[in-house]
C-alpha positions in Angstrom: -6.5 -14.9 -19.2 -8.3 -12.7 -16.7 -10.8 -15.8 -16.9 -8.7 -18.3 -16.2 -6.6 -16.5 -13.3 -9.6 -16.2 -11.3 -9.9 -19.3 -9.3 -6.7 -19.4 -8.1 -5.8 -16.4 -7.8 -8.5 -16.5 -4.9 -7.8 -20.3 -3.6 -3.6 -18.6 -3.0 -5.5 -16.0 -1.1 -8.1 -17.5 0.9 -5.2 -19.2 1.7 -2.4 -16.5 2.0 -5.3 -14.4 4.6 -5.9 -17.2 6.0 -2.7 -17.5 7.8 -2.4 -13.4 7.8 -5.0 -14.2 10.6 -3.8 -17.7 11.7 -0.2 -17.2 12.3 -0.6 -12.8 13.1 -3.7 -13.1 15.4 -3.4 -16.5 17.0 0.2 -16.9 17.4 2.7 -13.5 17.6 -0.6 -11.9 18.9 -1.8 -14.6 20.6 -5.5 -12.3 20.5 -7.7 -16.4 20.1 -6.9 -19.6 19.3 -9.9 -21.4 17.4 -12.3 -22.5 20.1 -11.2 -20.0 22.7 -14.5 -18.8 22.7 -16.2 -22.1 22.4 -17.7 -22.8 26.0 -20.3 -19.5 24.9 -20.5 -20.7 21.6 -23.3 -20.8 20.4 -22.8 -24.7 20.0 -21.3 -26.8 22.4 -18.6 -28.3 20.7 -17.2 -28.3 24.7 -15.0 -25.0 26.6 -11.7 -25.1 26.2 -10.2 -22.0 27.1 -6.1 -21.0 26.8 -6.2 -20.7 30.3 -5.3 -24.5 31.5 -3.7 -27.2 29.5 -6.5 -29.3 27.8 -7.6 -26.7 25.8 -4.0 -24.7 25.4 -4.0 -28.2 24.4 -7.6 -28.7 22.3 -7.1 -25.3 20.6 -3.6 -25.3 19.0 -4.7 -28.9 17.5 -7.2 -26.8 15.9 -5.2 -23.3 15.0 -3.1 -26.8 12.9 -6.1 -28.0 11.2 -6.6 -24.3 10.2 -3.6 -23.6 9.1 -3.1 -27.7 6.8 -6.6 -26.1 5.4 -5.1 -22.7 4.6 -1.5 -24.3 3.7 -3.9 -26.5 1.1 -5.6 -23.9 -0.1 -1.8 -22.1 -0.8 -0.5 -25.3 -3.2 -4.0 -25.9 -4.9 -4.6 -22.0 -5.8 -0.4 -22.9 -6.6 -1.5 -26.6 -8.6 -4.2 -24.6 -10.6 -2.1 -21.5 -11.8 0.3 -23.5 -13.0 -1.5 -25.6 -15.1 -2.7 -22.6 -16.6 0.1 -20.6 -17.6 1.7 -22.4 -19.9 4.3 -18.4 -20.0 4.9 -15.2 -19.4 4.1 -17.0 -16.0 6.7 -14.1 -14.8 4.5 -11.2 -15.9 1.9 -13.2 -14.1 3.0 -12.3 -10.9 3.4 -8.5 -11.6 0.0 -8.4 -13.2 -3.3 -7.0 -11.1 -5.9 -8.9 -12.7 -3.3 -11.9 -10.1 -3.2 -10.1 -7.2 -6.1 -7.9 -7.1 -7.8 -12.0 -7.3 -5.1 -12.2 -4.4 -7.2 -9.8 -2.5 -10.9 -10.9 -4.0 -10.2 -14.2 -2.1 -7.8 -13.4 1.1 -11.3 -11.1 1.1 -13.7 -14.1 0.8 -11.8 -16.0 3.6 -12.3 -12.9 6.2 -15.7 -12.7 5.1 -16.2 -15.8 5.3 -14.6 -17.0 8.3 -15.8 -13.4 10.5 -19.4 -15.3 9.5 -19.0 -18.1 10.7 -17.0 -18.6 13.4 -17.4 -15.0 15.0 -21.2 -15.1 14.5 -22.8 -17.6 13.9 -21.2 -20.4 15.7 -19.1 -18.3 18.2 -16.2 -20.1 18.4 -13.3 -17.6 18.7 -13.5 -14.2 17.9 -11.0 -10.9 17.4 -10.5 -10.2 21.1 -12.3 -10.9 23.1 -14.3 -8.2 26.5 -15.5 -4.7 26.3 -14.3 -4.5 22.1 -15.0 -7.8 21.2 -18.1 -7.0 19.2 -16.7 -3.7 16.8 -13.9 -5.8 16.7 -15.1 -8.6 14.9 -17.8 -6.4 12.5 -14.4 -5.0 11.7 -12.9 -8.1 11.1 -15.8 -7.6 8.1 -15.4 -4.6 6.7 -11.7 -5.0 6.1 -13.1 -7.6 3.8 -15.3 -6.5 2.4 -13.1 -3.4 1.6 -10.4 -6.1 0.2 -13.5 -7.6 -2.1 -13.7 -4.1 -3.4 -10.3 -3.7 -4.1 -9.1 -6.3 -5.3 -12.6 -6.5 -8.0 -10.5 -3.0 -8.7 -7.2 -4.5 -8.7 -7.6 -7.0 -11.3 -10.7 -4.5 -13.9 -7.7 -2.4 -13.8 -4.8 -4.8 -15.2 -5.2 -6.4 -18.7 -4.2 -9.4 -19.5 -1.7 -11.6 -20.5 -1.0 -10.1 -25.0 -2.5 -13.0 -26.8 0.3 -13.2 -28.0 1.5 -15.0 -24.6 -0.8 -17.5 -25.3 0.0 -20.5 -26.6 -2.1 -21.7 -29.6 -5.2 -24.1 -29.7 -4.0 -26.1 -33.5 -7.1 -28.7 -31.7 -9.1 -25.3 -32.5 -10.6 -25.3 -28.1 
């Protein structure tokens, strides 16, 4: 069962990690938006500062695209998880294995998003200003820590008992 819930757990972690980033950093704290550093980006996609109406409109649009992608990751993770677990669904939600994989997925989100958006493309940073580089590195370190902790948590969990799994009459 451990391997069967890795993919849905990671997808749930990617989606939920993206929601935390988008809701907390983009909307509540307003530290950055998807294209808030695009004028100084490593690629030429235009300049969309959040201090202009047009810039804020473009950033809001791309924040919405970002949230749509994270929502789809959560839906895909739930769908795959539901299809793979036929018994003991209640016990699964309490399992260290699932929550470990979710933490791994959240960490993967941070590392991939941090490397691509903050460092390679430079379209936004965690914060702008004096501590921009340190905050971007801290974001990557947090991602690595989440991956490590998630891996350790899922390894320490028990798979569902074989009695909880349906019998495979066809021998598959």
